[in-house]
N, C-alpha and C positions, 0 to 999 in steps of 0.2 A: 553606574548604580548598581549595588548587590542586594538580592533579595532572597531571603533564606539560605543563605551561604553561598549562592551561586550566581555567578554574573549574568547580567542582561546585556542586550546590546550586543555591539560588534567590536568594540575596541578596547575591552576592559583587560585582557591579558597582555603581558609582554611577549614580543617576538620570540619564538624558540628556535629560529633558524631551519625548521624542518620543511623540506620542499615536497608537497604531495600532489601527485597527480590522480584526478578522479576521471575514470572512464565512464561516461553515460550521464545525460543531463535529464533523467527522469527525476521523481521525488526522492528516491534513495540517493542518487549522486548529488543533486542539489543540496540536499539536507546534510550530507556529509562534507559537502565543500563550505556550506555556510558554518557549520559547527567547526570545522578545522580553522576556519577564519577566525571565529569567536575565540578559539583557544590559542590564537597566535600563530599559526602555521602559515606558510606560503603555499597557497593553492591555486590550481589551475584545473579546468574542466575540458575534456575533449568528447565529442559528441558526434555520431556518424550522420545523424539527419541534417540536412543543409539549411533547414529553417524551422522556426518554432511554429506549431500548428495546434489549435485548439481542438485536439481529438478526443474522442471517447465519450462516455456517459458517466454514470454515477461513480462516485468513489467515497469512501467513509473513512474517516479519522477519529479514533476514540480520543478521551481525554488525556490519555497517556502521550498521544501526539500533540493534542493541544496544549499541553504543559510545554512541549518543547517549542512550538511556534510561539508561544507567548513571550518567551525569553529573547526572541529576536526583535531587537529594537523596542524593548519594553512594551509589548503589546501592539505594534503598529501594524505588524503583519496580520495579526488576527482581526484587526479592524477592518483590514481590505479584503479578508476572507469571509467575513460574517455575512455582508450582503448577498454573497452568491451561493449561500448555503441554506438548507432546507431548516425550518424553525417548527418543531413538532411539540413545542411546550404545551400548546393547548390540544392538539389533534391527538398526540400519541401514535401508537401503531396497532391497527385494527387487524387481527388474525381470524380468517375466514376458514370454514370447513369447504374443501376443494369442491364438493358435489352440490351441496345445498345453497352455499354462499353465506350461510349464517355467520354472523360475528361470535367466535368463540370466547374471545376475551379483548378488551382494549388494554394495551400494555402501555402505562403511562411512562412519559419521558422524564427523567431524573433532572433536576436542576443542578448542573455542573458548576464548579467553582469559575470564577471569572479567568482565573489564571490557568486553567484546565478545561478549556471548552471543548466541545464536540462538534465536528463538522461532517456534513454529507451535501455533496454538491458535484458538478460537472468537472470531471477530470481535467478537462483542458483549461478551463476558466481558473480553477485553483491552481493549476500547474503555473498557469501565466504570471499568477501574482507572485509566486515563489520563485520563478525564473527570472522576473523583473527586479525583484528584491536583490537576488544574488548578483546579477549583473549591473544593475543601476544604482541601487543602495550602497552595496558593500564594493563594487568594483572588481569582483571577481572575475577573471578572463575565462569566457566561455568560448571554446573553439569549435563551431559548427562546420559539418560537412568533412569532418577528419575520420575516416574508417580506420580501424585497428587492423593490421595485418597479424601482428603477433606480440607478445609481451617478452620481456627478458629480465634477467637479474643475476647480480653476484653477490659476494658477501658485502660489497659497500654501497650498492645502488640497485634500483630496478627501474624500469621504463618500458615505453611503448615504441613499436615501430608501426608507422603508418603505411597504407597502401601506397603512397608516394615515395616510399623508402626512407623518409626522415625518421630519425631517430631521437626521442626526447627522454631524458633521464631525470630521475628524482629519488629523494631517499625511500619514498614507498608509493606504490600504486594501489589504490582503491578501485576494485573492478565492479562497477554497478551497472553493468550492461545487459542484464536480463538472463532469462533461462538458457539462453545459447552463448553465453559468454565464452569467448576464446580464451579468457583466463582460467578457465577450469582445467585445461591441459597442463598449463604451467603449475597450477596448485596441485592436481592429482596425478600428473604423469599420464593421463589418459582422457579421452572424451567422455563424460558422463551424460548422455542423451536423457532428455525428459521424457517421461511416458505419458500416455493418456490415462487420466484420473478415472476414466468410464462415463465421463459426464460431459456436457457441454453447456453453454448458456446462450440463448437468444437475448439480444439486448438491443434497447432502442431509446433514443432521446429525440423529442420532436415538440414542435410548438403547439398550443392548446386549441388552435381554431376549430378542428373538426370535432373535439371533445365537447366544445362549448355549444356546437351546432346541434347537438343530440341532447334532448332532456334528460335521457337515461344516465348519460355520462358526465354532464355539465355540472353535477353535484360536486364532482372531484375538483374542479377548477374554480369554483365560485366560493369556496370556504378556506382560502388561504393555501397553506401547504398541508399535504396530506400524505399518508403512508398506510397502504393496505397490503396484506400478503394473504394468499390462498395456499393452503398445505395439502398436499395428497400424496398418493402412493408414487414414490420415486420420482417426483418432480414438486417444486415450488415455484410460485408466480408472484413477484413483487413488484407493486406499482406505487409511483410517487408523483406527486405534483410539487413544483418547486418555484421559488421566487413569486410568492404570492398567487401560485396556480398558474403562472403564465407558460411554464414548461412542463413537459411530461416525460417520464422515465419508466420504463419496465424492464425487468428481466426474469427469463423462465429458464431454469436450470433443469436439465433433462438428461436421461441416459444416452451415451453416444460412445461408440467404439471406433472412431475414424482414426485413421493412421496419422499422427501427428508429425510424422518425419516430412510429410509433404508441406504442410501449412497449419497454423493454429487459428486463423480468422478467415472466415469466409463470408461472401454476402448471404443473407438470411432470405428465406422464402416464407412469405405470410401464409401460404397453402401448408406449408408443414407444420408451422406453428398452430395453426387452427385445427389441423387433424390432431394433433397432440393434446388440444384441449377439448375435444368433442364432447367428452363426457363430464366435463367440469362445469362450474356455474357459468351460465351463458354470459354474465358480466365481464369474464376474463375475455372472451372472445370478441365482445363489443369493444373493449379497450384496444385489443390488439388490432381490431378492423380499422382503428383511426389512425394507424401508423403508417407513414410514407413507407413503402418496401425499400426504397434506395437509402433508408436510414436504419434498416435492420441488418444486424450482424449476427453470424453464429460464431461463437468464441469457443474454441476447444480447451477445456480445462487441463492443463498439464499438471504434472505431480512429479515430485522426485523423493526418492528415498534419502534419509539425512546423509549428506556427505561425511565420510569420514574426518575431513578438515576442510577449513576454509581458507587455509593459509599455506603460502608456497614453501618449498624446502628451505630457502634462506630467511624467511621470515619477512620478506619486504613486498610480497604481493597478497592482497586479502579480497576475498569475495564478499560482496555485500548485497543485501537485498535479495531480489529473485534469483542472481547470480548463484547465491548460496542456498536459499531456502524458499522456493515458491510456495505460496499459500493459497488455499481455496477461497472463494469469495465468502462463503458462509462463516469464515472466521472474522470477516470485517476488520482484519489486522494486518494484512500484507504489507500496504503502504507504511503503515505506523511502526511495525517492526523493522522495516528499512531505515525509518528515521532513528529510531533507537539505535540501531547499528552504527549510524553516522555520530550520534552523539557520543558513543562509548569509544569508538575508536580514537576520536579527536582528544578525548579526555585521556585515553592511555598513552597516546604519543606525546602529550604536553608531561605527563607525569613521569614517564621513562626518560624524556629528552633525546636530544639527536644522536647521542653516542649508545642508546639501548633500544634501538627500533624493533629488532626482531622479538626482544622480551615483550616490549609494548604491544605488538600485533598479536602475539600468541596469548598475552593476557585478555585482550579484547575478545578473541574467541573464547576462552575459558569463561569469561564472565556473561557472555551472551549466550553460548550453546544451549543450555539445558532450558532456559526460559524460552528460546526461540522454539525448540522442539516441542515443549509443552503447549505453548500458544498455537503452533501448527496444528496440533491434534484437535482444538475446538472446531475447526472447519469441519473435520470428518464427524465429530460427534454431534454438532448442530444439524448438520445434513442429514445424518441417519436419525436423530430425532423427529426431524420433520417428515422425512420420507416413509418412516416406518411407524408412524402414529398409531397408537391404540386409543381409538376415540372413545371407547368405553371409560377408559381411565380418565381421559381428557374431560368427559361429562361429570366425572366426580371432582376433578382438580384441574381446571383450565389452565392454571398458572405453569404447568409441566410443558406446555408448549410455547412459552413465551422464549423470545430471543435472549440468550444468556448475556448477562452483563456483569462479569465476575471482577470482583475488587482486586483480586491479585493481577489482573491485567490492566484494568483502568486507573488504578491509584499508584501504580509504579512510577518512579520518577528515575528514568536512566541515567541522567546526570549524577544524581546523588549516590546512586548504588555503584557507579563506576568509581566515584571519588573514594566512597566508603570502603571498597573491596580490593582496589587495585594492589595496595601494599601486600595484603595477604595472598593474593593470586600470584604475584610475582616472586613471593617467598617459596610458595609451593612449586612453581615451575623450576626455580634455580634448584631446589631441593631435589628435584626429580632428574 
């Protein structure tokens, strides 16, 4: 089936003969593999973790990701994701002043198109849907427990060497294995270490039993899905109830200068969270106190200045997602932009064909680079808008504190954009 000029489902395109290795089975890697499969490439995934675990907490996918998901088997994947996701069409987003707790504004939730839905849900549960779709529906080979030792390439092929010593070659390697990807050295010629953003996030996901037992907090779980945010000096606290109020999730972004060379995720301490919130609306502490401490994580937000390139010297290894461009959570676009990357590299490889892979990979980078950088900046601008709020201005115009929902981000169709611009971008690359 073809909709709006773009193929849906998995078997619409003829085989290209292009062999692709994807490293990493997160959302970016799975998405890239699924899109490569849709575009007719022969793709396999290699992942270091030995088994799939439903880890994590809240993750957001804007309608620019929903548009991608919808094209996977004509909306079938979207149907599987919907029951796991928050539904805020009735409730919206209550934005509170940090100290008084007053609701400054209720930001309504837009009604998105059926073929470009919005998703907010448990990272592990939504990941399991995508993982199972790739493995079971599309039969994409996913090799778990395979740690990468190094990457290699020459003019005719690229590949990976596993810690076991085994070498696997392909026409192109997509490195989607996170901020510490070993492929960065192959691409840049040096190791580009991520640095602290100056912030960390305490985050937790837990069942609603203790929330229901307290009359002060039961309201959040007795009214379906809810979303509330408290905005204050250099911090913001976001709290959601999901799956008709049965699950609770909160995140608190706070200043942090910890040395991220050691690790970027630590067990959290409720005492530290409560100390940070001591001058805030008591409701925040009341919610936090319902959290089982073993379910609390202190996640250090890493950042990276834009890499000069995502593409290796011979054009056969490409960085994708966090490997190339980590996002701050306040962008709510990190995973979505990784999905867009996967769409574009798959389209470019098909358009260029097996004999023109280096040009196709560089075209992908040229198509993606400026959009990714502009979207990255929204994470900084939203964080700063909330953390440096002028409350006198907010009194006059509460809308200035709303979470930005920008059309240039949400209405973007990565597949259409790649199809429309590929030829011109290649022309410019060859001319240069």
